[in-house]
A tleap script that builds the chain and sets N, CA, C and O, in Angstrom:
source leaprc.protein.ff14SB
mol = sequence {
  NMET PHE ASN THR CYS TYR VAL PHE ASP ARG
  ALA GLY LYS GLU LEU ALA ARG TYR SER LYS
  ALA HIE ARG PHE ARG PRO MET GLY GLU HIE
  GLU CYS ILE GLU PRO GLY GLY ARG PRO PRO
  VAL PHE GLU ILE ASP GLY MET LYS CYS GLY
  VAL MET ILE CYS TYR ASP LEU ARG PHE PRO
  GLU LEU ALA ARG GLY LEU ALA LEU ASP GLY
  ALA HIE VAL LEU PHE VAL PRO ALA GLN TRP
  PRO ARG PRO CARG
}
set mol.1.N position { 0.824 -8.380 14.343 }
set mol.1.CA position { 0.001 -7.648 14.064 }
set mol.1.C position { 0.086 -6.944 12.313 }
set mol.1.O position { 1.241 -7.192 11.965 }
set mol.2.N position { -0.398 -6.448 11.525 }
set mol.2.CA position { 0.340 -5.637 10.510 }
set mol.2.C position { -0.831 -4.397 10.395 }
set mol.2.O position { -1.884 -4.202 11.001 }
set mol.3.N position { 0.104 -3.431 8.980 }
set mol.3.CA position { -0.301 -1.815 8.215 }
set mol.3.C position { -0.973 -2.713 7.755 }
set mol.3.O position { -0.510 -3.837 7.563 }
set mol.4.N position { -2.221 -2.371 7.488 }
set mol.4.CA position { -3.167 -2.884 5.963 }
set mol.4.C position { -4.164 -2.055 6.081 }
set mol.4.O position { -4.892 -1.731 7.019 }
set mol.5.N position { -4.080 -1.746 4.924 }
set mol.5.CA position { -5.229 -0.923 3.741 }
set mol.5.C position { -5.935 -1.946 2.751 }
set mol.5.O position { -5.220 -2.665 2.053 }
set mol.6.N position { -7.299 -2.028 2.673 }
set mol.6.CA position { -8.437 -2.481 2.434 }
set mol.6.C position { -9.221 -1.210 1.593 }
set mol.6.O position { -9.625 -0.125 2.012 }
set mol.7.N position { -9.266 -1.889 0.057 }
set mol.7.CA position { -10.211 -1.933 -0.787 }
set mol.7.C position { -11.346 -2.191 -0.783 }
set mol.7.O position { -11.641 -3.290 -0.313 }
set mol.8.N position { -12.436 -1.320 -1.286 }
set mol.8.CA position { -13.630 -1.959 -0.879 }
set mol.8.C position { -13.816 -1.111 -3.028 }
set mol.8.O position { -13.042 -0.571 -3.818 }
set mol.9.N position { -15.398 -1.542 -3.025 }
set mol.9.CA position { -16.221 -1.108 -4.235 }
set mol.9.C position { -16.844 -0.384 -4.144 }
set mol.9.O position { -16.770 0.148 -3.037 }
set mol.10.N position { -18.073 0.328 -5.258 }
set mol.10.CA position { -18.920 1.382 -4.229 }
set mol.10.C position { -19.672 0.272 -3.950 }
set mol.10.O position { -19.513 0.633 -2.784 }
set mol.11.N position { -20.500 -0.971 -3.847 }
set mol.11.CA position { -20.579 -1.470 -3.272 }
set mol.11.C position { -20.391 -2.070 -2.318 }
set mol.11.O position { -21.235 -2.932 -2.073 }
set mol.12.N position { -19.654 -1.971 -1.699 }
set mol.12.CA position { -18.653 -2.571 -0.215 }
set mol.12.C position { -17.891 -3.331 -0.735 }
set mol.12.O position { -16.792 -3.360 -0.181 }
set mol.13.N position { -18.054 -4.230 -1.922 }
set mol.13.CA position { -17.093 -5.373 -1.860 }
set mol.13.C position { -15.472 -5.682 -1.483 }
set mol.13.O position { -14.806 -4.757 -1.947 }
set mol.14.N position { -15.112 -6.099 -1.195 }
set mol.14.CA position { -13.249 -5.977 -0.602 }
set mol.14.C position { -12.834 -6.417 -1.948 }
set mol.14.O position { -12.765 -7.525 -2.481 }
set mol.15.N position { -12.539 -5.029 -2.397 }
set mol.15.CA position { -11.682 -5.304 -3.801 }
set mol.15.C position { -9.745 -6.154 -3.988 }
set mol.15.O position { -9.070 -6.765 -4.817 }
set mol.16.N position { -9.671 -5.726 -2.883 }
set mol.16.CA position { -7.436 -5.397 -2.454 }
set mol.16.C position { -7.625 -5.392 -0.711 }
set mol.16.O position { -8.310 -4.684 0.027 }
set mol.17.N position { -6.802 -6.384 -0.479 }
set mol.17.CA position { -5.989 -5.738 1.187 }
set mol.17.C position { -4.517 -5.613 0.590 }
set mol.17.O position { -4.351 -5.961 -0.578 }
set mol.18.N position { -3.617 -5.213 1.212 }
set mol.18.CA position { -2.836 -4.988 0.934 }
set mol.18.C position { -2.008 -4.067 2.352 }
set mol.18.O position { -2.009 -2.873 2.653 }
set mol.19.N position { -1.151 -5.673 3.174 }
set mol.19.CA position { -0.231 -5.174 4.178 }
set mol.19.C position { 1.051 -4.612 4.037 }
set mol.19.O position { 1.924 -5.241 3.440 }
set mol.20.N position { 1.371 -2.969 4.747 }
set mol.20.CA position { 2.247 -2.568 4.322 }
set mol.20.C position { 4.080 -3.739 4.350 }
set mol.20.O position { 4.310 -4.349 5.395 }
set mol.21.N position { 4.680 -3.811 3.658 }
set mol.21.CA position { 5.784 -4.724 2.931 }
set mol.21.C position { 6.824 -4.102 4.510 }
set mol.21.O position { 7.036 -4.644 5.594 }
set mol.22.N position { 7.346 -2.487 3.818 }
set mol.22.CA position { 8.420 -1.728 4.939 }
set mol.22.C position { 8.394 -0.993 6.253 }
set mol.22.O position { 8.149 0.188 6.498 }
set mol.23.N position { 8.633 -1.756 6.843 }
set mol.23.CA position { 8.295 -0.877 7.864 }
set mol.23.C position { 9.608 0.175 8.655 }
set mol.23.O position { 10.824 -0.013 8.618 }
set mol.24.N position { 8.828 1.313 9.353 }
set mol.24.CA position { 9.741 2.109 10.018 }
set mol.24.C position { 10.494 2.568 11.209 }
set mol.24.O position { 10.304 3.197 12.251 }
set mol.25.N position { 11.545 1.887 10.490 }
set mol.25.CA position { 12.137 1.744 11.703 }
set mol.25.C position { 12.027 2.630 13.249 }
set mol.25.O position { 11.520 2.471 14.360 }
set mol.26.N position { 13.017 3.844 12.365 }
set mol.26.CA position { 12.683 5.163 13.714 }
set mol.26.C position { 11.488 4.772 14.817 }
set mol.26.O position { 11.385 4.660 16.038 }
set mol.27.N position { 10.832 4.664 13.887 }
set mol.27.CA position { 9.156 4.529 15.060 }
set mol.27.C position { 9.120 3.054 15.322 }
set mol.27.O position { 8.186 2.376 14.895 }
set mol.28.N position { 9.951 2.616 15.902 }
set mol.28.CA position { 9.831 0.977 16.252 }
set mol.28.C position { 8.305 -0.176 15.143 }
set mol.28.O position { 7.499 -1.035 15.499 }
set mol.29.N position { 8.556 0.341 14.090 }
set mol.29.CA position { 7.329 0.006 13.795 }
set mol.29.C position { 7.699 -1.485 13.775 }
set mol.29.O position { 7.188 -2.263 14.581 }
set mol.30.N position { 9.019 -2.072 12.405 }
set mol.30.CA position { 10.087 -3.763 13.615 }
set mol.30.C position { 10.055 -4.173 14.198 }
set mol.30.O position { 10.594 -5.279 14.143 }
set mol.31.N position { 9.105 -3.569 15.934 }
set mol.31.CA position { 9.182 -4.336 17.293 }
set mol.31.C position { 7.277 -4.849 17.107 }
set mol.31.O position { 6.769 -5.784 17.725 }
set mol.32.N position { 6.633 -4.053 16.233 }
set mol.32.CA position { 5.086 -4.419 16.254 }
set mol.32.C position { 4.254 -4.663 15.496 }
set mol.32.O position { 3.070 -4.867 15.765 }
set mol.33.N position { 4.859 -4.679 14.245 }
set mol.33.CA position { 4.135 -4.655 12.963 }
set mol.33.C position { 5.032 -5.845 11.720 }
set mol.33.O position { 6.087 -5.807 11.086 }
set mol.34.N position { 4.205 -6.544 11.833 }
set mol.34.CA position { 4.307 -8.039 10.562 }
set mol.34.C position { 4.723 -7.196 9.118 }
set mol.34.O position { 4.080 -6.250 8.663 }
set mol.35.N position { 6.327 -7.960 8.345 }
set mol.35.CA position { 5.984 -6.871 6.695 }
set mol.35.C position { 4.750 -7.802 6.393 }
set mol.35.O position { 4.248 -8.791 6.928 }
set mol.36.N position { 4.563 -7.238 5.585 }
set mol.36.CA position { 3.590 -7.225 4.707 }
set mol.36.C position { 4.366 -8.296 2.975 }
set mol.36.O position { 5.548 -8.639 2.974 }
set mol.37.N position { 3.614 -8.553 2.002 }
set mol.37.CA position { 3.798 -9.406 0.673 }
set mol.37.C position { 3.463 -8.253 -0.124 }
set mol.37.O position { 2.930 -7.294 0.433 }
set mol.38.N position { 3.766 -8.220 -1.638 }
set mol.38.CA position { 3.886 -7.956 -2.548 }
set mol.38.C position { 2.208 -7.167 -3.116 }
set mol.38.O position { 1.190 -7.803 -3.390 }
set mol.39.N position { 2.385 -5.570 -3.161 }
set mol.39.CA position { 0.857 -5.530 -3.005 }
set mol.39.C position { 0.116 -5.601 -4.455 }
set mol.39.O position { 0.726 -5.571 -5.524 }
set mol.40.N position { -0.656 -5.654 -4.380 }
set mol.40.CA position { -1.704 -5.921 -5.405 }
set mol.40.C position { -2.197 -4.739 -6.525 }
set mol.40.O position { -2.341 -3.527 -6.365 }
set mol.41.N position { -2.403 -5.627 -7.771 }
set mol.41.CA position { -3.619 -4.308 -8.929 }
set mol.41.C position { -4.703 -4.827 -8.575 }
set mol.41.O position { -4.665 -5.873 -7.929 }
set mol.42.N position { -5.790 -4.299 -8.869 }
set mol.42.CA position { -6.768 -3.806 -8.640 }
set mol.42.C position { -7.920 -2.877 -9.599 }
set mol.42.O position { -7.890 -1.713 -9.997 }
set mol.43.N position { -8.705 -3.740 -9.722 }
set mol.43.CA position { -10.117 -2.654 -10.855 }
set mol.43.C position { -10.967 -1.661 -10.139 }
set mol.43.O position { -11.624 -2.010 -9.158 }
set mol.44.N position { -10.986 -0.063 -10.728 }
set mol.44.CA position { -11.466 0.421 -9.838 }
set mol.44.C position { -12.932 0.939 -11.181 }
set mol.44.O position { -12.520 2.062 -11.472 }
set mol.45.N position { -13.648 0.833 -11.647 }
set mol.45.CA position { -13.980 1.789 -12.408 }
set mol.45.C position { -13.672 1.423 -14.347 }
set mol.45.O position { -14.089 1.959 -15.374 }
set mol.46.N position { -12.631 0.113 -14.031 }
set mol.46.CA position { -12.664 0.259 -14.681 }
set mol.46.C position { -10.250 0.667 -15.481 }
set mol.46.O position { -9.629 0.653 -16.544 }
set mol.47.N position { -10.003 0.915 -14.076 }
set mol.47.CA position { -8.668 1.776 -13.987 }
set mol.47.C position { -8.417 0.937 -13.188 }
set mol.47.O position { -8.974 0.673 -12.122 }
set mol.48.N position { -6.861 0.119 -14.086 }
set mol.48.CA position { -5.994 -0.639 -12.754 }
set mol.48.C position { -5.448 0.318 -12.223 }
set mol.48.O position { -4.999 1.334 -12.754 }
set mol.49.N position { -5.485 -0.170 -10.488 }
set mol.49.CA position { -4.828 0.619 -9.677 }
set mol.49.C position { -3.886 -0.207 -8.676 }
set mol.49.O position { -3.716 -1.420 -8.800 }
set mol.50.N position { -3.375 0.459 -7.816 }
set mol.50.CA position { -2.238 -0.735 -6.812 }
set mol.50.C position { -2.114 0.256 -5.465 }
set mol.50.O position { -1.999 1.469 -5.643 }
set mol.51.N position { -2.128 -0.030 -4.775 }
set mol.51.CA position { -1.814 0.878 -3.079 }
set mol.51.C position { -0.475 0.369 -3.057 }
set mol.51.O position { -0.046 -0.654 -3.591 }
set mol.52.N position { 0.347 1.535 -2.112 }
set mol.52.CA position { 1.424 0.766 -1.109 }
set mol.52.C position { 0.342 1.925 -0.127 }
set mol.52.O position { -0.525 2.762 -0.378 }
set mol.53.N position { 1.165 1.240 1.341 }
set mol.53.CA position { 1.370 2.281 2.392 }
set mol.53.C position { 2.142 3.373 2.827 }
set mol.53.O position { 3.174 2.713 2.700 }
set mol.54.N position { 2.467 4.217 3.139 }
set mol.54.CA position { 3.013 5.230 3.782 }
set mol.54.C position { 4.789 5.107 3.052 }
set mol.54.O position { 5.163 5.355 1.906 }
set mol.55.N position { 5.598 4.618 4.288 }
set mol.55.CA position { 6.987 4.833 3.610 }
set mol.55.C position { 7.411 3.910 2.978 }
set mol.55.O position { 8.613 3.719 2.791 }
set mol.56.N position { 6.112 2.885 2.367 }
set mol.56.CA position { 6.198 1.744 1.035 }
set mol.56.C position { 6.916 2.963 -0.480 }
set mol.56.O position { 7.463 2.785 -1.568 }
set mol.57.N position { 6.513 4.020 0.267 }
set mol.57.CA position { 7.337 5.471 -1.038 }
set mol.57.C position { 7.881 5.067 -1.559 }
set mol.57.O position { 7.622 4.687 -2.701 }
set mol.58.N position { 9.193 4.913 -0.820 }
set mol.58.CA position { 10.476 5.278 -0.609 }
set mol.58.C position { 11.420 3.943 -1.269 }
set mol.58.O position { 12.619 4.052 -1.525 }
set mol.59.N position { 10.764 2.920 -1.440 }
set mol.59.CA position { 10.997 1.799 -2.402 }
set mol.59.C position { 10.127 1.598 -3.385 }
set mol.59.O position { 8.943 1.263 -3.434 }
set mol.60.N position { 11.401 2.018 -4.580 }
set mol.60.CA position { 9.898 2.312 -5.948 }
set mol.60.C position { 10.189 1.360 -7.324 }
set mol.60.O position { 10.034 1.410 -8.544 }
set mol.61.N position { 10.696 0.500 -6.320 }
set mol.61.CA position { 10.579 -0.770 -6.779 }
set mol.61.C position { 8.824 -2.082 -7.014 }
set mol.61.O position { 8.399 -2.968 -7.754 }
set mol.62.N position { 8.318 -1.011 -5.339 }
set mol.62.CA position { 6.982 -1.047 -5.570 }
set mol.62.C position { 6.590 -0.767 -6.575 }
set mol.62.O position { 6.304 -1.466 -7.548 }
set mol.63.N position { 6.533 0.699 -6.346 }
set mol.63.CA position { 5.817 1.710 -8.124 }
set mol.63.C position { 6.188 0.280 -8.806 }
set mol.63.O position { 5.403 -0.668 -8.808 }
set mol.64.N position { 7.373 0.253 -9.333 }
set mol.64.CA position { 7.066 -0.182 -10.870 }
set mol.64.C position { 6.674 -1.485 -11.336 }
set mol.64.O position { 6.391 -1.853 -12.476 }
set mol.65.N position { 6.725 -2.387 -9.788 }
set mol.65.CA position { 6.198 -3.908 -9.798 }
set mol.65.C position { 4.660 -3.442 -9.931 }
set mol.65.O position { 4.374 -3.385 -11.127 }
set mol.66.N position { 3.735 -3.141 -9.228 }
set mol.66.CA position { 2.879 -2.101 -9.303 }
set mol.66.C position { 2.224 -1.838 -11.255 }
set mol.66.O position { 1.297 -2.334 -11.895 }
set mol.67.N position { 3.358 -0.773 -11.597 }
set mol.67.CA position { 3.361 -0.011 -12.969 }
set mol.67.C position { 3.319 -0.912 -14.359 }
set mol.67.O position { 2.704 -0.740 -15.412 }
set mol.68.N position { 4.694 -2.469 -13.693 }
set mol.68.CA position { 4.739 -3.385 -14.297 }
set mol.68.C position { 3.265 -4.417 -14.948 }
set mol.68.O position { 2.976 -4.900 -16.043 }
set mol.69.N position { 2.796 -4.394 -13.950 }
set mol.69.CA position { 1.422 -4.990 -14.072 }
set mol.69.C position { 0.226 -4.527 -13.946 }
set mol.69.O position { -0.823 -4.905 -13.424 }
set mol.70.N position { 0.521 -3.806 -14.415 }
set mol.70.CA position { -0.861 -2.859 -15.136 }
set mol.70.C position { -1.373 -1.811 -14.723 }
set mol.70.O position { -2.022 -1.122 -15.509 }
set mol.71.N position { -1.207 -1.421 -13.364 }
set mol.71.CA position { -1.612 -0.433 -12.417 }
set mol.71.C position { -1.167 1.180 -13.500 }
set mol.71.O position { -0.196 1.128 -14.256 }
set mol.72.N position { -2.074 2.543 -13.383 }
set mol.72.CA position { -2.108 3.345 -13.919 }
set mol.72.C position { -2.201 4.740 -12.887 }
set mol.72.O position { -1.930 5.881 -13.260 }
set mol.73.N position { -2.541 4.446 -11.840 }
set mol.73.CA position { -3.000 4.639 -11.027 }
set mol.73.C position { -1.868 3.967 -9.530 }
set mol.73.O position { -1.116 2.993 -9.553 }
set mol.74.N position { -2.142 4.891 -8.420 }
set mol.74.CA position { -1.225 4.427 -6.945 }
set mol.74.C position { -1.773 5.145 -5.898 }
set mol.74.O position { -2.031 6.342 -6.024 }
set mol.75.N position { -1.984 4.508 -4.837 }
set mol.75.CA position { -3.228 5.245 -3.975 }
set mol.75.C position { -1.868 4.948 -3.064 }
set mol.75.O position { -1.500 3.774 -3.029 }
set mol.76.N position { -1.133 5.891 -2.357 }
set mol.76.CA position { -0.142 5.571 -1.126 }
set mol.76.C position { -1.010 6.570 0.076 }
set mol.76.O position { -0.907 7.796 0.136 }
set mol.77.N position { -1.859 5.728 0.977 }
set mol.77.CA position { -2.501 6.199 2.061 }
set mol.77.C position { -1.142 6.575 3.366 }
set mol.77.O position { -0.271 5.814 3.787 }
set mol.78.N position { -1.415 8.000 3.725 }
set mol.78.CA position { -0.145 8.098 5.373 }
set mol.78.C position { 0.632 8.869 5.912 }
set mol.78.O position { 0.659 9.863 5.187 }
set mol.79.N position { 1.091 8.970 6.505 }
set mol.79.CA position { 0.496 9.608 7.725 }
set mol.79.C position { 1.742 9.942 8.200 }
set mol.79.O position { 2.174 8.968 8.817 }
set mol.80.N position { 3.060 11.472 8.215 }
set mol.80.CA position { 3.511 11.881 8.730 }
set mol.80.C position { 4.010 12.720 9.641 }
set mol.80.O position { 3.563 13.844 9.415 }
set mol.81.N position { 4.928 12.703 10.827 }
set mol.81.CA position { 4.800 13.643 11.847 }
set mol.81.C position { 4.305 15.531 11.993 }
set mol.81.O position { 3.985 15.259 13.150 }
set mol.82.N position { 4.118 16.419 11.923 }
set mol.82.CA position { 3.794 17.467 11.357 }
set mol.82.C position { 5.736 17.455 11.534 }
set mol.82.O position { 6.143 16.657 10.691 }
set mol.83.N position { 6.564 17.875 12.079 }
set mol.83.CA position { 8.193 18.759 11.594 }
set mol.83.C position { 8.262 18.003 9.647 }
set mol.83.O position { 9.150 18.440 8.916 }
set mol.84.N position { 7.278 16.950 9.097 }
set mol.84.CA position { 8.132 16.266 8.294 }
set mol.84.C position { 7.524 17.124 6.941 }
set mol.84.O position { 7.972 16.900 5.816 }
savepdb mol mol.pdb
quit
């Protein structure tokens, strides 16, 4: 099983998919979720974008790699428990 983000354009065409690379051990993700690979750069309305998922945010080399690959916008879908 993977934690995957899908990106679609306005017409419903899939532009990119990315499975979370870094699993959050305190929540047991390493026990049930497989790690993904390198996040993609994709274009939306002429703007180069990238995506990371939640805990990936704590690993700046992913964001840096996306920026070096030309991304100007990063999307980071995330969810944190209420106490955080």
